[in-house]
N, C-alpha and C positions, 0 to 999 in steps of 0.2 A: 607721760617721758619712755615711764616702765613702758612700755607693750610697743614704743616705736625703740625701745635697746633690745626688746628680743628676736624682730624681725631680723637684723642681721647675727645675728648671735644663730640660730641657727643650722645656715648651714655650711659653720666653724665646727659648730656637735655634729652635725652630719657624717663633714670631716675624719674627724677621730673616733667616731664610731665605728667607721669603713675597717673591715677585718684584712685579712692576709689575703682570703682569697680576689677581694675587690680588688687589691693593690697590684694584684699578678695580672687579672683582667686586665687592667690598665697600661699594662706594659709585657704585651704577648710575647717577645721576644728574654725576656727577664722566666715569663712565666715557661716556654718551648728549653730553655735551659737546664732549668729548678726541675723540670721535668726527665727529659737526659739523665739529667745527675743519678736522679733515685733510679732510672730505670738500672746507668753505668754499675750505681753499689750493690747490687744487687746481681748483676750478669756477672760481671766481671766476677768476683773470683769463685764462680765456676765454669767458668770457662778458663781462669787463670790455672783451677783446678782441675781438669781436664782434662788441658792438655798442653798448659806451663810455658813455659822459656818466651820472647819473643819472636823469632821467625817461626814461619805462616807451616804450622802442625804439616806433615806429610797426611796424616787420615784422612786430610781434607781435600787432599788435591785428586784431580783424575787425570788418567793419562790416554790423550787423546790423539796418541801413535799408529797408535793400532788402527782405529776406525779408520782417520785419517791415509792412512795407507792404501785400505781397501775401496776408499774412496776414486783413489788414483788411479789401480790396478781397473775397477771398474771402469773407470772414463776410457780409459788405454784400449783396452777390450772389448768398448761399445761403441767406439768413436763412431768410426767404419760402418754402421750394420746397424746399429738402434734405430727407432724412427723417429726420439724427439732431441737426436742428432742429426738424420735427414733432412725432417721436413719441420722446423724450426730454426734451431742454429743453421741448420744448411742455409737455407733461406735469410739470413739475416745475412750474413755473412756474404751471400753474391750479392745481396743489398749493398751492399756498406761499399765493397768492392769496386760493385758498376760505377755507383758514384762518382768515389774518387777514379774512376778511372777517367770516368765522361766527363770531370773537372779537370783532368789533367790534359788531357787531347786538345778540348776546348782552347784551354792556353797556349799547347802547343803547338795547335791551329794558327792560333794567337800570333806567333815569335817574336821576341823581345819589342817587335816593334810595336803590333797592335799591342800587348800586355802594357808595355808603356805608354802609350797613346790614350788605352782605358783610362788607365790610372791619371792621366792630367786631365781628364773628360770630368774624373767628380767635380770639375766647377759645375757641373749642374746640377751634383746633389752637395756639393758639399763650399764652394767658394775656388775665387782665383786661388787662391797662396796655397792651400791646400790642395790645388791640382797638384802645385808648380811643386813643392814637398811629397806627394807621392811617387810622380813621376821621376821627381832626383831618386828618391828611394828605392823604387827598383833599378834604374840606372848603376846606385850603386851598390845592387846586388851584382851584376855584369859583372865591373870591373873588380869585385872585390871578384870573378873567376865560380861567383857562386850559385852563378843561373839556371841549371836546371835542377840542383837540389835545393832551390830554391820554389822552382814551379812545381816543384813534387811535396815539399810543405802547404805551400798555399792550397793548394790540391786536396789536401788532407786535411787542414787542416779547417777549410771553409764546406766539409760536411760534419767535422765533428762540431765545429762553430755551431751548425745550423745544427744538429738533433740536439748539441746542447741547451741550447736558447728555447726549439719548444717544450725541453720536456722540462728547466727550468721554469718556463709560463705556466704549461700547467698546473707542473706541484705549487707556483706560488701563488694559483687563482686558488685554487685550495685549498690553498693552508690560510692566502690572504681572507676568505668570505668565509669559511668556519672556524670555528675553535676547537672540535674537535682531533678537526684534522692538523691543524696548527702543531698539536698534541702530543702529536701520533707521528708526522712525517720529524719532527724537529728532532729526538734520535735515529732516524734513517738520515737524513741527509746529514749527522754529523756524524756515522759512517762512513757513510760516500766520498766526504772531507776528509778523514782525521786517520783512517787507513792508510795503510803506504803502499803506492803504487806497486812498490814491490815485492807488498801480498798477497795481490791480487794480480801480477801477473802470471804468473806459476798457475792457476787455476782457470786464468785467459786462454791462457797456451796449452793447457789439460783441453781445454774444449774446441776454442779456432786457429791454434796452432802458430807458428810464424808468422810473422807477412801482418795486411794493415789491417783487418778487422779486428783484431785482437787490437794493438793499438791504439784504431780509435774508439772503442769502445772504452780503453780503457781514461781515455778522453777525456770519453765524455760522465765517466765518473764521477771525476775530478771536478769538473767544469761545470755542472751541471746545478751545485747547490748554492754558489752564490747567486746566480740568477734567480734559485727557486725564493733564496732568505732576500732577495731588497725585492724583490716584486710582491714576494707577504707583507712586509716590513711598509711600504709603495700606497700596499690597501687597505691595509688594519691601521695606517695613521691618519687617514684622509681625513676633512676636516667634516668634522661633525657636524656643523654650522648647515657646511653647502649638503653635505648626507640629507641633513632632516627637513629641507629647503625644497630638496628634489623627490626627496618623497611625498613632501606636502604635495606636490603640483602632479601628486596622481602615479610614476614615475614603476613601472613594472619591477622587478632585480637587471635584468638584462641590460634594460633600459640608463640606470642609477651606475653598472656597471661600465660600459661604454659611454655613457656623456659626462658623467664624473670622476666617479673611481681610479680608470684607468687616467687619465687627463690630467689631474691630481699625484698619478704615485709617478709621471713620466720622467723625475729625474731619477727619480730612484732608478725607472728600467730602464736608465741609459747606463747609467751607474753598474747597471747588474750587468750589460748587454758588455759591458766596457772590462769588467773583472772577470767575465765567462772568455774573452778574448786572450788577458793575457794570461789565464791560467793555463788557458790552452793547449798556447804558443811555448808554456811554459815546461808544459810534456812530452814536449816534442825529442826535447835528446833519452830521456828515459820512455819514449814508448820506442826508440829509435832501438831499442835492449829488442825488443820482438819480431825485428824486424821491419818498421819503421818507412826506412831510409829515409834519405831526402839532406833537410840542411844537422836535425839530431844528430845522424848519423855518423856526417862526419865529425863534430863535437864531439863523439863520444871514442871517431878513431884516433881524433889529435889527442886526445884526455889521456887517452888508451896508450901514446909515445908521449907524455907528457913534453906536449908542444901546442904551448900556453898559444903562442902565433896565429898557429893554423885555426885551435876551437876558434880563438876571435874573433878572425876573418870569418868562418857559420856562421856564429852570436850573432853576429851585430849583423846580417838579415837576418835572424828572427826577432830582432828587436824595429828594425826597421818595418816588419811587417805587424808589427802590435800596435806602430806610431801611424801608420795608414790605415788598420782599417778600427782604430779606434777611432782618428779624431774626423775619418769619414764619417762614420755612423751615429756619432755623438754631433756634427754640423749636421745630418740631412736629419737626425731628430729636433732640435734645434727649430727648423724651420718647417715644424709640420704644424700647418696652420698659419702661418704668414702668408701677407702679401706677396705675393712675388718678384721679384727687384730683376730690372737689367732689362735689352730692346727685348720690345713684345712678340719681335723674330723669333725666342728662344726660351718665352716661353710653354709648360705645358707639352706637348706632347710634337712641338716643333724642335723641341732643343734635344728633347732622346734619342728622336730620329737623327738629328745634326749631329749626336753623339754617338749613334751608331756608327754611319755613313762612313764618318771619322777614320772612327776605331777599323771600322772593315777594308778601311784606303790604303789605308797602315798596314796592316795585317799584310796585301796581296804584293803592294811596295815591298816590305818585305819577305816574305815568297820567291817574287820576282826578281831581288838583286838575291839572292839564296843566304839569306842571315833569319834562319826558323831560330838557332841556339846562339845566343852571345856569340861577337868573333871572341876567338884567341888570345889573337898579340892585340888587343885595347882589356889586357887585367890590368889590376896593381897589387903586388906581392908585399903581402904588412909584413909579413908574419918573423922574420928575420927582427925588422925594427923592436916588436911587440918585445918577442923573448929580450933585448938588451932590454932593453926600462927594466924587462922584468928580472933582471938578473941584477943593475942598479939596485934595486929597489932594499931587493933583497939582503947587496952587499953596505947598503948606505941605510937601513933601516931597523935592519935584525936585533941592530945590538951595537955599542957604544953613543946610541944620540946623546949628545948630553940632558942631564936632569931626572928625564923618563925614562932613560938607559938603553929603551928597544922596544917593538914589535914584542918579541921573546920576552922582555922582561915582564910586561902588562900580559903578557897569556898565565903567566907565570905565579904571578899578585890574584888576577881574578882568578885560578886556579885553584890557589891553593884560601885567598880569601874569601871567596865566595862560592865553587861548588864545592870542593871538600867538604865544608863545616854542613852544606844541607844534603849534598849524601851522608853524611857519616850520622846526623842525628836523623835523618827517616831511618835512615836502616837499623840504629844502634833503638827506635824506640820499636816498643809490644807492636805485633798486627791488630790488635783487637785498642791499642789507643787509635791507634792511627785510623780505623775505622770509629773511633768516637769521636774526635775531631774533626772528620769529614763528616759524620752528624750532624755535630755543631753547626757548621760551618753552615750548612746548606739545607737545616731545619731554622739557621736565626731570621739567612734570607729568603725564605719561600715557604712551602710548605711539608706536611710530613711526606707525602710525596718527593718531592724531592731529594730528601735527608733518602725517605728510602731504595733510591733510586744510583743516588751516589754510594748509597754503601753495598748497595746490592753489585755497584761496578767494580768498587774494590775487592770486593767480595772473591769477583769471578776472577780476577788477577789470580787470587791467593790459589783459587781448583784448579786453578790452568799451570798453578807450579814456575810461576817465574817473579815470584814476587820481588827475590831481593833486585834481580835486573831490573823491575821496573820502576824500581822507590830512583835506585839511582839513575834513571830516564825520567821522573820524574824530577826532581834535583834540576836538571839540567833543563829542562822544561821549564821551573819555575824563574830561574835563574835568566832565560833569555826572554822570555812573559814579558817582567820585570823591565830589562830595557829597553825591550819596545818597546812596549808604555810610556814610558817616561820619558824614552826622546818622539813619538812616536804623536802624543800632547799636548808638549812643549811646543813640536814643527806646527801642525795641527791649528793651535793659537795664532803663531802669527802669522800663517795663510788664509785663516778667519780672517783675517783684518785686514791683512794686503793684497792687493787681486794682483800686484805686480809679481809680489813673492811666488804665492800659486801659479802663477804662467811660468815665471823659473822653474821651480819646481817642479811642473808637471814631466817636461821628457826624462828626466832628474829619474824619476819613480818612476818614466815606464821603459828605462834602463833594468835598473833595479829590480821592477818585476816580471820584467820580462827575461833578458837576462840567463839563462841555463845557469841550474847551483854548479851544472860541473863544469863553466869555463870560469866560474869566481872563486870555484873553493883552489885550484893547486894553488894562485896567487893566496888565500888564506891560508895555504898550510906552507907557503915558502916564508911567509912573514910572520906565522904565529908557530909557526911546527906543527906537530899533528898530537894529538888528543884532545879534553872533552872543553877547553879553550876556543880552540878554529870553528869547531861543529855549533857550539854559542854563534859565535859569528855568520855561521852561515846562515843563521836560523834568524839573528838580527834580521842582518841586510835583506832577508827573505819576505819576510813578516810588514815587515815596516812602511813601506807602498799600501799595501790593504787600508792600514792603519790611520795613517795620513789623508788620504782620500777618506775614509767612510765617517772620519771622524772631521774633516772638512768641509764634509758635504753639510753632517749635519748641525756643525756649527752657523754653515752659512743658511740652512734655510730655516733656522727662528723666524718665526712671527715677527715681521719689522712691524709692525702695533706696539711692538713688547717689549720690543728695543726704542723706538721714541719714548712712549711712555719711562720707561728709564733715564733714558737722554734728561727729558724733559723735565725730570727730577731730581738732577742732580747728578746721578752713579756715574762711577770713578766707569775706567773700562774694564779695570779689575773688578770694580760691583757686577759690572754692567756680563761677567764674566763668571762670575760667582753666584750672579743667585737668581740671572734670566740667561744666559743662553744652558750654560750645561743642565739647569734643571730641565731646561723644553728639550734637549737636544736629547737629555737621557737615555731614551730608543736609541738613536744613530752611535751613543756609546760605548752602551752594550752590547752591539754587537760588531764593535772596533777591538771592542774585551774578547770578545765571541772569534774574532779572523785573528787576530794575535795565539790564541790560542793551537784553533785550529790549525796554521800555516805553520808555527812553530814545530808544532806536532809532526807535520807533512816533510818536515824536513831533519826529523830526527835520521830517517830511512840513511839520509846524507851526510849524517854524523859516521854512523855508521863504515861509515867511505875509509874516514880516516883517523882512530882509534879510538872515537868518544863509546861502542862496547856498549854493552846493556842489549837493550829491545830491536837497538839499529843493526848491530852486528847478528841478533841472532835473525833477523829480516834477512840479512845480505848473499850471509851462510845458507840461508833456502830458497833460496834461485840460485842461490850460486850451484847449490849440490843434488837440483830438483826436488830434500827434505818439502813435503808438504806439509809436516804436521810441523815441525820449526817456523818454517814461517811464517803457518796462518796462525798458529799461537801468539807468537809475539807481536802481528798484527793487528790480535781480537789486544790481546795489553793494550795496546794503543789509543784502542779503540777505544778501550775502558777507564781508560786515562785522559781522551777527550772530553768523554762521556760527563768523569766525577769531576774534571777543570766546568767542565759549562755550568754543572750544576750546581758549584758553589758561587760560581758568577752571575750567574746569570738569576735574577731575583723573577718568582715565581707566583707572586701571593695570588691571594682571591681577587684583592683589588685591583691590583695588576692587570686580570687579563678580561675582568669588565671593564676596565677603563677601554685597555685597544683595542 
């Protein structure tokens, strides 16, 4: 009997004898924090005794104005004679100009009738309903008096989107098939997408000059990362069982990629194409600052005279272009591999031949009738009514609203209750304590490399000499990201459960994501005033669509077998969400968080135009004054903030890397 009782007593005795080291091994997060606390206990007194104070010490800053000024002078002096510019950048510039001009000449040759019919024959790839939508969208562009600017923007965006998709696919393939490449490309993609467009517009102008090449390059840098990220996500998330089955059949690496990985990642690839189109078109106005022309130039000119109606008249065609391109490419993607439908006469090459013939006939008929450009007498002016509506909103919503007081009061409460405390807390912390907090957050959810990267990014901000404005910008970003995630996740859960809600939200999200930030910037300022609150509101509006789309896609893409199993066990919808969908959709949710941070930071520059100050103002000032040092230093600080926020929000443990 004694022997029988001794057996179960041993594990309890072993647990009692377990020392503190064994307990820490069982809790790695606690062990990391304890080690960090020990390091801080030794390092903080030394750092405080050496430099002291809470502000980043001037002895640890580097002045880059001199070297960057020398670079600017060298580029200006050698731009017309150095072989690098003549035989490398020059050929790139010529190729871009020829491509855009070729597409534009084709569109002009087709005329408004040919282009409209060409959009209508999209039924061959996307169906009758989308064909009618496409034709109607181009007709609306003509009715608004924006036909020629629309063709200019369409030509430029066609080249930019194609280049972005090709570059994104290549980078995504490399990152999706190799863990090492994924780790290397991750900060590169962060930099490409987080660096404000205004920050690299000045170097682009220095190298390529004012015009189309610089605009296309800036658009590609901004629009390619989503395609690369989502391609890598789709390839790395391929079903392990399918891949094992394909491998067991003796398929080569190329066969596994073409027959298994890419088909399984089709949803992510189509979503990446969607995001690339949206972000490329959202750059239309910013690219117009350096001579892109088209619709963006019309928006920019209208806003410079505070004419919201004229800006909206040019902004609507941008949204319509995005809707047409997005819907057509998505529908064509869904039909890949599906059984052909419709009359047999219109299938295969016969259908494409008929579409080409109808388009050519419409183009010829339009040219004969003298209708190469949309007739001026068939336009509708909407600027006046829109400006009247804007004035009414300002008069009735800005102040005096019962209970809430008005939008001005909401902005004031948000600034005093959220933004000011955050800014005061971050700027009041000693610089070394900020580094410790960043290290603790990054190391808790990741590895020591993750923590080191985050700390070095924050330290680089101090070395650049922009610590205080960076803390101000960080407070605005944290507030805007928090609001974006709360609203975005809530809406995405509803959209994931209801296909009808998703269909209703889709055009709304298209409008918010493709409407240039400059268009809704003036209504936001008119309703909320000038300051940091309207900048945060603009950032939320811009980042929200991507968060909702990616989160909805992730929740709806959860394995149906897992959902059916949960329902068969009697799980409630809330339990299914918390215990099945969220854990299985974790990669997509983390990507949504990443995109929220990236897109909010991208609008920091817009905030600099409406009184948010901090780094956004420095970037705008640098571009306006031709000051490469001020603009690039502020832009680099924004990139460092984005890199730090990415590392403290994206888990990167060894275990997760192995699972991916």
